[in-house]
C-alpha positions in Angstrom: 0.0 0.0 0.0 1.4 3.4 -1.0 1.0 6.0 1.8 3.2 8.9 0.7 4.1 9.8 -2.9 6.4 12.6 -3.9 6.3 14.3 -7.3 7.5 17.4 -9.0 11.3 16.7 -9.2 13.3 17.2 -12.3 16.1 19.2 -13.9 16.3 22.9 -13.5 19.0 25.5 -14.0 20.6 27.4 -11.1 18.4 30.3 -10.1 15.2 28.5 -11.2 12.3 27.1 -9.3 10.5 23.8 -8.7 7.5 22.9 -6.6 7.5 19.4 -5.0 4.3 17.8 -3.8 3.7 14.9 -1.4 0.3 13.2 -1.7 -1.0 10.9 1.0 -3.6 8.4 -0.4 -3.1 6.3 2.7 -4.1 9.1 5.1 -0.6 9.8 6.4 -1.5 13.4 6.7 -3.5 12.5 9.8 -0.1 12.8 11.6 0.5 16.1 13.4 3.5 17.0 11.4 4.9 16.6 7.9 8.4 17.2 6.7 10.8 17.3 3.8 14.3 15.7 3.9 16.9 15.3 1.2 19.8 13.0 0.5 22.6 13.7 -1.9 24.9 10.8 -3.1 27.3 9.7 -0.4 25.6 12.0 2.2 23.3 11.4 5.1 19.7 12.3 4.8 19.2 15.8 6.1 16.3 18.0 7.2 14.9 20.5 4.8 11.6 21.8 6.1 8.6 20.8 8.3 5.1 22.0 8.9 2.5 21.4 11.6 -1.1 20.3 11.0 -2.5 23.8 11.2 0.0 25.1 8.6 1.0 27.9 10.9 4.2 26.4 12.4 7.1 25.8 10.1 10.8 25.1 10.4 13.5 25.3 7.8 17.1 24.3 7.6 19.5 27.2 7.4 20.6 26.1 4.0 17.2 26.7 2.5 15.8 29.4 4.7 14.4 32.3 2.6 14.5 30.2 -0.6 12.1 27.3 0.2 8.5 27.5 1.4 6.6 24.5 2.8 2.8 24.5 2.9 0.0 22.1 3.7 -3.3 21.4 1.9 -5.1 18.9 4.1 -8.3 18.9 2.0 -6.2 17.4 -0.9 -4.0 15.3 1.5 -1.0 17.1 0.1 2.0 19.1 1.3 4.2 21.2 -1.0 7.7 22.5 -1.1 8.2 25.6 -3.2 11.9 25.9 -4.1 13.2 29.2 -5.5 16.6 30.4 -6.3 17.9 26.9 -6.6 21.6 26.1 -6.4 23.6 23.2 -7.6 24.1 22.1 -3.9 20.3 21.6 -3.7 20.7 18.6 -6.0 19.4 15.5 -4.1 16.6 13.1 -3.7 13.8 14.8 -1.7 11.7 12.7 0.7 8.4 13.4 2.3 7.9 12.2 5.9 5.1 12.1 8.4 5.3 11.9 12.2 3.5 12.5 15.5 5.2 15.8 16.3 6.8 18.8 14.6 10.6 18.4 14.6 13.8 18.6 12.6 15.2 15.2 13.3 14.8 12.0 11.4 13.5 10.3 14.5 10.6 12.7 14.6 9.1 11.0 11.6 7.8 7.5 11.4 6.7 7.2 7.7 8.5 8.0 4.5 7.9 8.3 0.8 10.1 6.9 -1.9 11.6 10.3 -2.9 11.7 12.5 -6.0 14.9 13.5 -7.6 15.9 17.2 -8.0 18.9 18.1 -10.2 20.1 21.7 -10.4 22.6 22.5 -13.1 25.1 25.4 -13.2 
C-alpha cells in the first residue's frame, strides 16, 4: 500500500524554481507534522523543512531558509515544497515524511515516501 508519494522533481538551471508535492492516499496526513528531507549521493539524509497540521508552524534548515517554502493542503491530502533560487548544492533526492510531532530530526518521523529527484545544473 502506497502511503506517501512525492512528485515534481526534475532538472532545473541554477536560479530557477521547482515545486514538489507529497500526496497521502493512505491518510498519512493525519499525523500532526509533515516534513521534507533530502539526500545527496554519499551523504546522510538531512532535514529541509517541516510543517504542523494547522500550517502555521514551520521550520527550515539554514541552507534553504528564505528560498524554500513549505505549505499544507489537508483537503487534498498534500504538502508542498516551493523551491526558489535553486543552487547546484540543492541537488538531491527529496523525501516526504510524516510523524507524530513537529521536529527537525529523522527520529521525529515514522513514515517515509520513496523520494523524488531534483537536479540543479550550473
